[in-house]
C-alpha positions as CSV (number, residue, x, y, z in Angstrom):
1,M,0.0,0.0,0.0
2,D,1.5,3.3,-1.1
3,R,0.7,6.8,0.3
4,L,0.0,9.1,-2.6
5,D,1.5,12.6,-3.1
6,N,-0.8,14.2,-5.6
7,T,-0.6,17.2,-7.9
8,I,-3.1,20.1,-7.6
9,R,-4.0,21.7,-11.0
10,P,-4.4,25.6,-10.8
11,Y,-7.0,26.1,-13.5
12,A,-8.5,29.5,-13.6
13,W,-12.0,28.3,-12.7
14,G,-10.8,26.7,-9.4
15,S,-11.6,27.8,-5.9
16,P,-8.8,29.5,-4.1
17,T,-10.0,28.1,-0.7
18,A,-12.0,24.8,-1.1
19,I,-9.1,22.4,-1.5
20,P,-6.8,24.1,1.1
21,D,-9.8,24.1,3.6
22,L,-10.2,20.3,3.0
23,L,-6.4,19.7,3.4
24,G,-6.2,22.0,6.4
25,V,-3.5,24.2,4.8
26,E,-3.2,27.9,4.1
27,P,-4.5,29.0,0.7
28,T,-1.8,30.2,-1.8
29,G,-4.1,33.0,-3.1
30,E,-4.2,31.2,-6.5
31,P,-7.1,29.1,-7.8
32,Q,-6.8,25.4,-7.0
33,A,-9.1,23.4,-9.3
34,E,-8.3,19.7,-9.2
35,M,-6.2,17.3,-7.2
36,W,-5.4,14.2,-9.4
37,M,-5.0,10.8,-7.9
38,G,-4.0,8.1,-10.3
39,A,-1.6,7.2,-13.1
40,H,-2.6,9.8,-15.8
41,P,0.6,10.7,-17.6
42,G,-0.3,14.4,-17.3
43,A,0.1,14.4,-13.5
44,P,0.7,11.0,-12.1
45,S,0.6,10.5,-8.3
46,R,3.9,10.0,-6.6
47,T,4.8,7.2,-4.2
48,G,7.9,6.1,-2.3
49,R,8.6,3.7,-5.3
50,G,8.4,6.4,-8.0
51,T,5.4,7.8,-9.9
52,L,2.3,5.6,-10.0
53,V,2.9,5.2,-13.8
54,E,6.4,3.9,-13.1
55,V,5.1,1.5,-10.4
56,I,2.5,0.0,-12.6
57,D,4.7,-0.2,-15.7
58,A,7.3,-2.2,-13.7
59,D,4.8,-5.0,-13.0
60,P,1.3,-4.4,-14.3
61,E,-0.2,-7.8,-13.3
62,K,1.1,-7.5,-9.7
63,E,-0.2,-3.9,-9.2
64,L,-3.4,-4.2,-11.2
65,G,-4.3,-7.9,-11.1
66,P,-4.6,-10.3,-14.0
67,A,-8.3,-9.6,-14.5
68,S,-7.9,-5.8,-14.8
69,V,-4.9,-6.2,-17.2
70,A,-6.9,-8.6,-19.4
71,K,-9.9,-6.3,-19.6
72,F,-8.3,-2.8,-19.7
73,G,-4.7,-3.4,-20.6
74,P,-1.5,-2.7,-18.4
75,R,-2.8,0.7,-17.1
76,L,-5.0,2.0,-14.4
77,P,-8.3,2.6,-16.2
78,F,-9.6,5.4,-14.0
79,L,-8.6,8.8,-12.7
80,L,-9.8,10.0,-9.3
81,K,-10.0,13.7,-8.5
82,I,-11.0,16.3,-5.9
83,L,-12.7,19.0,-7.9
84,A,-13.2,22.5,-6.6
85,A,-15.2,24.8,-8.9
86,G,-15.1,28.4,-7.9
87,A,-16.5,29.5,-11.4
88,P,-18.3,27.6,-14.1
89,L,-16.3,25.1,-16.2
90,S,-16.7,24.9,-19.9
91,L,-20.0,23.5,-21.3
92,Q,-18.9,20.1,-22.8
93,V,-19.6,16.6,-24.0
94,H,-17.6,13.4,-24.2
95,P,-17.6,10.8,-27.0
96,N,-18.5,7.2,-26.7
97,L,-15.8,4.6,-27.2
98,E,-16.5,4.0,-30.9
99,Q,-16.6,7.7,-31.6
100,A,-13.3,8.3,-29.7
101,E,-11.6,5.5,-31.5
102,Q,-12.8,6.8,-34.9
103,G,-12.0,10.4,-34.1
104,Y,-8.5,9.7,-32.7
105,E,-7.7,7.6,-35.8
106,D,-8.9,10.3,-38.2
107,E,-6.9,13.1,-36.5
108,E,-3.8,10.8,-36.4
109,H,-4.2,10.1,-40.1
110,R,-4.5,13.8,-40.8
111,G,-1.3,14.5,-38.9
112,I,-2.8,16.9,-36.3
113,P,-0.4,17.1,-33.4
114,V,-1.9,15.8,-30.1
115,D,-1.1,19.1,-28.4
116,A,-2.6,21.2,-31.2
117,P,-5.3,23.6,-29.8
118,H,-7.8,22.5,-32.4
119,R,-7.3,18.8,-31.8
120,N,-10.5,17.1,-30.4
121,Y,-9.3,13.6,-29.6
122,K,-6.2,13.3,-27.3
123,D,-6.6,9.5,-27.1
124,A,-8.8,6.6,-28.3
125,N,-10.8,6.2,-25.1
126,H,-14.2,7.3,-23.9
127,K,-14.6,9.5,-20.8
128,P,-17.7,8.7,-18.7
129,E,-17.7,10.6,-15.4
130,L,-19.2,10.5,-11.9
131,I,-19.2,13.5,-9.6
132,C,-20.1,13.1,-5.9
133,A,-20.7,16.3,-3.9
134,L,-18.8,17.0,-0.7
135,T,-20.5,20.3,-0.3
136,A,-23.6,21.8,-2.0
137,F,-22.7,21.4,-5.7
138,D,-24.3,23.1,-8.7
139,G,-24.1,21.8,-12.2
140,L,-25.9,21.6,-15.6
141,C,-26.7,18.1,-16.9
142,G,-28.6,17.1,-20.1
143,F,-31.2,18.9,-22.1
144,R,-34.5,20.2,-20.7
145,D,-37.8,19.4,-22.3
146,P,-37.8,21.8,-25.3
147,L,-41.1,23.4,-24.2
148,Q,-39.7,24.1,-20.8
149,A,-36.6,25.7,-22.4
150,A,-38.9,27.8,-24.7
151,D,-40.7,29.1,-21.6
152,L,-37.5,30.1,-19.9
153,L,-36.2,31.9,-23.0
154,D,-39.5,33.6,-23.6
155,G,-39.7,34.7,-20.0
156,L,-36.6,36.8,-20.4
157,G,-38.4,39.3,-22.7
158,V,-35.5,39.6,-25.1
159,D,-36.8,40.1,-28.7
160,S,-33.8,38.4,-30.4
161,L,-34.6,35.1,-28.6
162,K,-38.0,34.8,-30.4
163,P,-36.6,32.7,-33.3
164,Y,-35.2,30.2,-30.8
165,V,-38.5,30.0,-28.9
166,D,-40.3,29.4,-32.2
167,L,-37.9,26.6,-33.2
168,L,-38.4,24.9,-29.9
169,H,-42.2,25.0,-30.4
170,A,-42.1,24.0,-34.1
171,H,-40.2,20.8,-34.2
172,P,-40.2,17.4,-32.5
173,E,-38.1,17.2,-29.4
174,D,-34.8,16.0,-30.8
175,A,-34.9,18.1,-33.9
176,A,-35.9,21.2,-32.0
177,L,-32.9,20.9,-29.6
178,R,-30.5,20.2,-32.6
179,E,-31.9,23.2,-34.5
180,V,-31.6,25.6,-31.6
181,L,-28.1,24.6,-30.5
182,T,-26.9,24.7,-34.1
183,A,-28.4,28.2,-34.5
184,I,-26.8,29.5,-31.3
185,L,-23.3,28.2,-32.1
186,T,-23.4,29.4,-35.7
187,A,-25.0,32.9,-35.2
188,D,-23.2,36.1,-36.1
189,P,-20.7,36.8,-33.3
190,E,-21.6,40.5,-32.9
191,E,-25.4,39.8,-32.9
192,M,-24.8,36.9,-30.4
193,T,-22.8,39.2,-28.1
194,R,-25.7,41.7,-28.1
195,T,-28.2,39.0,-27.4
196,V,-26.2,37.5,-24.5
197,T,-25.6,40.9,-23.0
198,A,-29.4,41.5,-22.9
199,V,-30.0,38.0,-21.6
200,A,-27.5,38.5,-18.8
201,A,-29.2,41.7,-17.7
202,A,-32.6,40.0,-17.8
203,C,-31.3,37.0,-15.7
204,T,-29.9,39.4,-13.1
205,R,-33.1,41.4,-12.9
206,L,-35.4,38.3,-12.7
207,G,-33.3,36.1,-10.4
208,G,-34.9,32.9,-9.2
209,A,-34.6,30.2,-11.8
210,Y,-32.5,32.6,-13.9
211,A,-29.9,33.3,-11.2
212,P,-27.5,30.5,-12.2
213,Y,-27.4,31.8,-15.7
214,A,-26.7,35.4,-14.5
215,D,-23.7,34.1,-12.7
216,I,-22.5,32.1,-15.8
217,A,-22.9,35.3,-18.0
218,H,-20.9,37.3,-15.4
219,H,-18.0,34.9,-15.9
220,Y,-18.4,34.5,-19.7
221,P,-19.8,37.8,-21.0
222,G,-21.1,37.6,-24.6
223,D,-20.4,33.8,-24.8
224,P,-23.0,31.9,-26.8
225,G,-22.6,29.1,-24.2
226,V,-24.8,31.2,-21.9
227,L,-27.8,30.6,-24.2
228,A,-26.8,26.9,-24.6
229,A,-26.7,26.6,-20.8
230,I,-30.3,27.7,-20.5
231,L,-31.3,24.7,-22.6
232,L,-29.9,22.4,-19.9
233,N,-31.2,21.1,-16.6
234,H,-29.8,23.0,-13.6
235,V,-29.0,20.6,-10.7
236,R,-28.0,21.2,-7.1
237,L,-26.5,18.2,-5.4
238,Q,-26.4,17.9,-1.6
239,P,-23.4,16.3,0.1
240,G,-23.3,12.6,-0.7
241,E,-25.4,12.9,-3.9
242,A,-23.9,12.3,-7.3
243,L,-24.3,12.7,-11.1
244,F,-23.2,10.2,-13.8
245,L,-22.3,11.8,-17.1
246,G,-22.5,9.4,-20.0
247,A,-21.4,9.9,-23.6
248,G,-23.0,12.7,-25.5
249,I,-24.7,14.4,-22.5
250,P,-23.9,18.1,-22.4
251,H,-22.9,19.3,-19.0
252,A,-21.0,21.8,-16.9
253,Y,-20.0,22.1,-13.3
254,L,-20.8,25.5,-11.8
255,N,-19.6,25.6,-8.2
256,G,-18.8,23.4,-5.2
257,L,-16.4,20.7,-4.0
258,G,-16.7,17.1,-5.0
259,V,-15.0,13.8,-5.6
260,E,-14.9,13.0,-9.3
261,I,-14.0,9.7,-11.0
262,M,-13.7,9.1,-14.8
263,A,-12.3,6.8,-17.3
264,N,-8.6,7.7,-18.0
265,S,-9.1,10.0,-21.0
266,D,-8.7,13.6,-22.1
267,N,-11.4,13.7,-24.8
268,V,-13.6,16.8,-24.5
269,L,-15.7,18.6,-27.1
270,R,-16.8,22.0,-26.0
271,C,-20.1,23.8,-26.6
272,G,-19.1,27.2,-25.0
273,L,-18.2,29.0,-21.8
274,T,-14.6,28.8,-22.9
275,P,-11.9,30.6,-24.9
276,K,-10.8,27.2,-26.2
277,H,-11.6,25.7,-29.6
278,V,-15.2,24.8,-30.4
279,D,-15.6,22.4,-33.3
280,V,-19.2,22.8,-34.1
281,P,-19.7,20.1,-36.8
282,E,-17.9,17.4,-34.6
283,L,-19.8,18.6,-31.5
284,L,-23.1,18.2,-33.3
285,R,-22.2,14.7,-34.3
286,I,-21.4,13.7,-30.7
287,V,-24.2,15.4,-28.7
288,R,-27.3,13.3,-27.8
289,F,-30.2,15.6,-28.7
290,E,-32.8,14.3,-26.3
291,P,-34.4,15.6,-23.1
292,T,-33.0,13.8,-20.1
293,D,-33.7,13.6,-16.4
294,P,-30.3,14.4,-14.6
295,G,-30.8,11.3,-12.5
296,V,-29.3,12.3,-9.1
297,L,-27.6,9.2,-7.6
298,R,-27.7,8.3,-4.0
299,P,-25.5,5.5,-2.7
300,E,-26.9,2.1,-2.0
301,A,-25.6,0.6,1.2
302,S,-24.4,-3.0,1.4
303,P,-24.7,-5.1,4.6
304,E,-20.9,-4.6,5.1
305,G,-21.3,-0.8,5.2
306,E,-20.1,0.0,1.7
307,E,-22.2,2.7,0.0
308,I,-22.0,2.1,-3.7
309,Y,-22.7,4.6,-6.5
310,E,-24.0,2.4,-9.3
311,T,-23.0,3.2,-12.9
312,P,-23.3,1.3,-16.2
313,I,-19.6,1.2,-17.0
314,D,-16.7,-1.0,-16.0
315,E,-13.6,1.3,-16.0
316,F,-14.5,2.6,-12.5
317,R,-16.5,1.9,-9.4
318,L,-16.9,4.5,-6.7
319,S,-18.2,3.8,-3.2
320,R,-17.7,5.2,0.3
321,Y,-17.6,4.1,3.9
322,V,-18.9,6.4,6.6
323,L,-17.1,5.1,9.8
324,P,-18.8,6.0,13.1
325,E,-16.8,6.4,16.2
326,S,-15.3,3.2,17.6
327,S,-16.4,1.1,14.6
328,A,-14.7,-2.2,13.9
329,A,-12.1,-2.3,11.1
330,H,-13.4,-3.0,7.6
331,D,-11.6,-5.4,5.3
332,L,-11.4,-3.8,1.9
333,T,-9.1,-6.3,0.2
334,L,-9.9,-6.8,-3.5
335,A,-8.4,-8.6,-6.5
336,T,-8.5,-5.2,-8.3
337,P,-6.4,-2.0,-7.8
338,Q,-7.8,0.6,-5.4
339,I,-7.3,4.2,-4.4
340,L,-8.7,5.0,-0.9
341,L,-9.3,8.7,-0.2
342,C,-10.2,10.2,3.2
343,T,-12.6,13.2,3.0
344,A,-13.6,13.7,6.6
345,G,-12.3,12.7,10.1
346,S,-9.2,10.6,10.7
347,V,-8.9,7.1,9.3
348,R,-6.3,4.4,9.2
349,A,-5.6,2.5,6.0
350,G,-3.1,-0.3,6.6
351,E,-0.1,1.4,8.2
352,H,-1.1,4.9,7.0
353,Q,-3.0,7.4,9.0
354,L,-5.1,9.6,6.7
355,S,-6.6,13.0,7.2
356,P,-9.0,14.8,4.8
357,G,-7.6,14.9,1.3
358,Q,-5.0,12.2,1.8
359,S,-5.0,9.0,-0.2
360,V,-3.3,5.6,-0.7
361,F,-3.0,3.2,-3.7
362,V,-3.7,-0.4,-2.8
363,P,-2.3,-3.0,-5.3
364,A,-4.6,-5.8,-6.4
365,G,-4.9,-8.5,-3.8
366,E,-3.0,-6.6,-1.1
367,K,-4.5,-6.7,2.4
368,A,-6.5,-3.5,3.0
369,E,-8.2,-2.7,6.3
370,V,-9.6,0.7,7.2
371,S,-10.6,1.9,10.7
372,G,-11.1,5.1,12.6
373,T,-13.8,7.8,12.5
374,G,-14.6,9.6,9.2
375,T,-15.4,9.1,5.6
376,V,-13.4,7.1,3.0
377,F,-14.1,6.9,-0.7
378,R,-13.0,3.8,-2.5
379,A,-12.2,3.9,-6.2
380,T,-11.6,0.7,-8.1
381,V,-12.8,-1.1,-11.3
382,A,-16.0,-3.1,-11.7
383,A,-15.4,-6.8,-11.0
């Protein structure tokens, strides 16, 4: 079992205080957005034996277990994060596995460098995600019913929104959403800036259901993603609740602190709320144009005390243990690799005492007992 030393990424949207508060350290004054735990080559966790990438590369079957290597190859198939949003992240979607493989092969064939700003596919993998709230957590997830979106847009009283309202009323659900998002992303930039400015003022004036979009517009003035965001469901998670983001579902995190787990991929197609490249034709190919219920997840408790967040994919499995005072030790030994993360209290994992924000990597098959008083998240792969 290896204690992990993890990198914190200082993205501009990060909170300056949320991760330092969790870790019990002084803020640096700079945004701290994500703390990565895993073997992603961009920021692998460090151990006493080298980086986690080096540890796994030295003996994949010992570290990951034969079953995981046979199914996912000689790499850790998930990335675990602490995510601290102090401002809205970009509005985005992720491809499914087939789309990622095709997109990656196409861009490789065309000779587009992997680090090119206009490159869409950094790898050939999909990127399903799960976010579990540690604090109240706001996000956008999936399309609203088109008629509900039309009512929201109409209620702003902005004349230039009328064509979008009419489209949402005129077409069947999927076609209406496709038509409106396409129109928003291909509109004349100067006209769109004027529209978004008027929308921002109306959202601020009206408040209530419009308040989240006023805040988004404050951070991204004139961005067409502000209008795209109004098409999506706004969700507020309470601590312990989670969202699963599958392929093609447009989403954005707005604010709050959470534990995030995902397949080990960097593939993102952006819809807005970003200065980065937006590939409209490819985005429209990937997005699932259908109204969806965000589907807030609450963990299902097993008799052994493990609270499991059920998802339909195999690359990761997230659960938690809430350990009451003086509880007996829990045996967490598995035939698959694990990362154990403390988010509250003080817990012992093997020989390691963990406080909030600290984590360990447990090789497949290694004895793993946790005890103490607090909360431990367990990340592994589906058996």
